[in-house]
C-alpha positions in Angstrom: 101.7 108.6 70.1 102.4 109.2 73.8 105.7 110.7 75.0 106.7 107.3 76.4 106.1 105.7 73.0 108.1 108.5 71.3 111.1 107.9 73.6 111.0 104.0 73.0 110.5 104.5 69.2 113.5 106.8 69.0 115.6 104.4 71.1 114.8 101.3 69.2 115.2 103.1 65.8 118.6 104.5 66.7 119.8 101.1 68.1 118.8 99.4 64.8 120.4 102.0 62.6 123.6 101.9 64.6 123.9 98.2 64.4 123.2 98.2 60.7 125.4 101.1 60.0 128.4 99.8 61.9 128.3 96.6 59.9 128.4 98.3 56.6 132.1 99.1 56.8 132.8 95.3 57.0 130.5 94.4 54.1 131.4 97.1 51.8 135.3 96.9 52.4 135.3 93.1 52.0 136.4 92.3 55.6 137.6 88.7 56.0 134.7 87.8 58.3 132.1 89.1 56.0 133.7 87.2 53.1 133.7 84.2 55.1 130.0 84.4 56.1 128.7 85.2 52.6 131.0 82.4 51.0 129.6 80.0 53.6 126.0 80.7 52.8 126.8 80.8 49.0 126.1 84.4 48.3 129.6 86.0 48.0 129.9 88.7 46.8 126.4 89.9 45.7 124.7 88.8 48.9 127.3 90.8 50.9 127.0 94.0 48.8 123.2 93.6 48.3 122.5 93.1 52.1 124.6 96.1 52.9 122.7 98.3 50.4 119.5 96.9 51.9 120.7 97.7 55.5 121.7 101.2 54.5 118.4 101.9 53.0 116.6 100.4 56.0 118.7 102.5 58.3 117.9 105.8 56.6 114.1 104.8 56.4 113.8 103.8 60.1 115.5 107.0 61.3 112.8 109.2 59.6 109.7 109.1 61.6 107.3 109.2 58.6 109.0 106.2 57.0 110.0 104.3 60.3 107.5 101.6 59.7 108.9 100.9 56.3 112.4 100.9 57.5 111.4 98.6 60.3 109.6 96.2 57.8 112.6 96.2 55.6 115.0 95.6 58.6 112.9 92.6 59.7 113.2 91.1 56.2 116.8 91.5 56.0 117.7 90.4 59.5 115.3 87.5 59.2 117.5 86.2 56.5 120.6 86.6 58.9 118.9 84.8 61.7 117.9 82.0 59.3 121.4 81.4 58.1 122.8 81.6 61.7 120.3 78.9 62.6 120.8 76.7 59.5 124.3 77.1 57.9 126.6 79.3 60.0 125.6 78.4 63.6 125.2 80.8 66.4 129.0 81.3 66.8 130.8 82.5 63.8 134.6 82.2 63.6 134.9 82.3 67.5 132.7 85.4 68.1 130.8 83.8 71.0 127.5 84.4 69.2 128.1 88.1 69.1 126.8 88.6 65.4 123.7 86.4 66.3 122.9 88.5 69.4 123.1 91.6 67.3 120.8 90.1 64.6 118.4 89.3 67.6 118.5 92.8 68.9 117.8 94.2 65.5 114.9 91.9 65.0 113.4 92.9 68.3 113.9 96.6 67.9 112.5 96.5 64.4 109.5 94.6 65.5 108.9 97.2 68.3 109.3 100.0 65.8 106.9 98.5 63.4 104.3 97.9 66.2 104.6 101.5 67.5 104.3 103.0 64.0 101.6 100.5 62.7 99.3 103.4 62.4 101.5 105.1 59.9 101.2 102.2 57.4 99.0 103.7 54.8 97.5 100.4 53.4 96.3 99.1 56.9 94.0 102.1 57.6 94.5 101.8 61.4 94.0 105.6 62.1 
């Protein structure tokens, strides 16, 4: 991996982890907006807590260089669900947030995709070395 790739990798991994980790407080404390979102999609409370646990695990995995690919793959799965619900049930704007949560979801998706691409050679079952 080139030094430029290392810098980009670290930046997108940290961005992903920060976004995921800052939303955990709202999911785990049962913040009004989180309860609204998961009630609207019919997954309250197990979806809220389950997605929070998945985001926590993905955040840890993505920050460790050796498991960054796995964290990125997990992040893509979790955030794809969020984007799906924004586009089908919730809408882009949720409770007057101006689309903020949707934009964060897109940022996580893009950063996770970049991470997965940069670390594709680390995926053991692809044998790309």
